[in-house]
Legacy VTK file of the C-alpha trace (Angstrom):
# vtk DataFile Version 3.0
C-alpha trace
ASCII
DATASET POLYDATA
POINTS 153 float
5.616 -5.448 -38.205
2.197 -3.536 -38.885
2.286 0.300 -39.074
-0.679 2.451 -38.702
-0.798 6.579 -39.451
-2.626 8.683 -37.275
-3.719 12.124 -38.617
-4.957 15.229 -36.651
-5.269 18.932 -37.293
-4.814 21.408 -34.401
-6.129 24.847 -35.469
-5.070 28.239 -32.939
-8.619 30.196 -32.423
-6.922 32.500 -29.952
-5.925 35.473 -31.887
-7.585 38.732 -30.422
-6.413 40.867 -32.961
-2.957 41.822 -32.196
-1.617 38.292 -32.543
0.978 37.051 -30.408
2.133 40.692 -30.026
2.562 39.999 -26.227
2.651 37.239 -23.741
-1.383 38.532 -22.730
-2.276 39.594 -25.827
-3.687 36.136 -27.037
-5.747 33.384 -26.167
-4.764 29.890 -25.743
-8.000 28.773 -27.010
-7.528 26.321 -30.421
-9.136 22.955 -31.862
-8.581 19.582 -32.441
-9.812 18.332 -35.794
-10.099 14.891 -36.733
-11.389 14.546 -40.200
-15.052 12.958 -39.990
-15.254 13.438 -36.086
-16.152 16.123 -33.714
-13.934 19.154 -33.305
-12.466 19.502 -29.731
-12.297 23.145 -28.233
-9.303 23.303 -26.210
-6.977 25.350 -24.386
-3.984 25.692 -21.928
-3.905 24.878 -18.577
-5.286 27.980 -16.386
-1.920 28.314 -14.739
-0.656 28.711 -18.221
-3.425 31.783 -19.098
-5.715 28.813 -20.540
-9.078 28.117 -20.234
-10.768 26.165 -17.271
-13.612 25.599 -18.908
-11.731 23.778 -22.093
-9.638 20.634 -22.227
-5.892 21.141 -22.075
-2.984 18.826 -23.953
-1.932 17.800 -20.376
-5.990 15.969 -19.498
-6.243 14.532 -22.998
-2.569 12.923 -22.532
-3.346 11.463 -19.258
-6.941 10.483 -20.771
-5.005 8.562 -23.323
-2.906 6.582 -21.443
-6.168 5.358 -18.990
-8.531 4.847 -22.142
-5.740 2.771 -24.133
-5.439 0.563 -20.625
-8.885 0.412 -20.557
-9.685 -0.725 -24.242
-6.841 -3.594 -23.777
-8.445 -4.911 -20.401
-11.688 -5.381 -21.999
-10.392 -6.624 -24.927
-8.456 -9.419 -22.787
-11.233 -9.730 -20.136
-13.267 -10.828 -22.893
-10.189 -13.251 -24.421
-10.590 -15.062 -20.882
-14.531 -15.177 -20.288
-14.267 -12.298 -17.865
-17.366 -10.307 -17.798
-17.026 -6.773 -16.974
-20.017 -4.801 -15.897
-18.816 -1.460 -15.376
-15.376 0.134 -15.710
-14.289 3.653 -14.278
-10.768 4.885 -13.636
-9.891 8.038 -12.037
-6.215 8.552 -13.294
-3.743 11.044 -11.794
-0.935 12.511 -13.940
1.888 14.554 -11.877
3.787 17.019 -13.960
6.992 19.072 -13.226
7.707 22.381 -14.323
11.484 23.937 -14.099
12.716 27.056 -13.395
12.706 28.034 -17.367
9.532 27.024 -17.694
10.304 23.511 -19.410
8.214 20.661 -17.855
7.357 17.289 -18.200
5.289 14.385 -16.676
7.065 12.038 -14.301
4.115 9.569 -13.001
0.701 8.743 -13.997
-1.178 6.694 -11.710
-4.364 4.609 -12.614
-7.145 3.681 -10.430
-9.567 1.351 -12.462
-12.518 0.326 -10.566
-14.235 -2.673 -12.153
-17.196 -4.400 -11.549
-17.667 -8.336 -12.589
-20.239 -10.390 -13.072
-20.936 -12.875 -10.484
-19.327 -15.810 -12.161
-16.240 -14.185 -13.503
-12.507 -14.714 -11.914
-11.704 -11.937 -9.821
-7.935 -13.120 -9.113
-7.537 -13.251 -13.036
-9.612 -9.970 -13.062
-6.903 -8.420 -10.918
-3.849 -9.842 -12.875
-5.203 -8.688 -16.045
-4.172 -5.303 -15.272
-1.125 -5.718 -15.682
-0.977 -7.938 -19.154
-3.232 -4.659 -20.331
-0.206 -2.482 -19.073
2.422 -4.781 -20.898
-0.088 -4.222 -24.409
-1.028 -0.454 -24.004
0.313 1.398 -26.936
0.433 4.722 -25.119
2.065 3.379 -21.727
4.597 1.552 -24.047
5.598 5.051 -25.728
6.350 6.599 -22.100
9.497 7.395 -20.695
8.373 7.071 -17.215
6.402 4.116 -15.751
2.373 4.337 -14.787
1.012 2.974 -11.709
-1.799 0.428 -11.911
-3.830 0.566 -8.822
-7.183 -1.601 -9.649
-10.086 -2.218 -7.368
-12.449 -5.441 -8.457
-15.499 -5.853 -6.961
LINES 1 154
153 0 1 2 3 4 5 6 7 8 9 10 11 12 13 14 15 16 17 18 19 20 21 22 23 24 25 26 27 28 29 30 31 32 33 34 35 36 37 38 39 40 41 42 43 44 45 46 47 48 49 50 51 52 53 54 55 56 57 58 59 60 61 62 63 64 65 66 67 68 69 70 71 72 73 74 75 76 77 78 79 80 81 82 83 84 85 86 87 88 89 90 91 92 93 94 95 96 97 98 99 100 101 102 103 104 105 106 107 108 109 110 111 112 113 114 115 116 117 118 119 120 121 122 123 124 125 126 127 128 129 130 131 132 133 134 135 136 137 138 139 140 141 142 143 144 145 146 147 148 149 150 151 152
């Protein structure tokens, strides 16, 4: 079995001068730093005092599921001779928050929209979404189901 390692650095940048003296005294701003790549400016969800103009961890989580599925799907299509000319996915995630403030995602739905070249097998292209789902590293790491709702054109 191969093992792969990944390294990231999350750096809090939201100290407004008082540190975390109170819940309202600090910003939720932070940076995601990966060596050799652009730094992403992040915050918490606006529901938790975050900056709505910045990405938040929940959006990144949903994006990682969608992106992983897409990359496996494109790989499998290329292996099978199916030519994808456009791909987009409007993913949806549902997170529930308990009375204590703890939360978890309970469902993710992917809505991949795929445009194929004229000679591509539409039925096979549709079915490859399930195969891509079985291979997706991120989906395989989750404790809830991801529902795939493909549209093939």
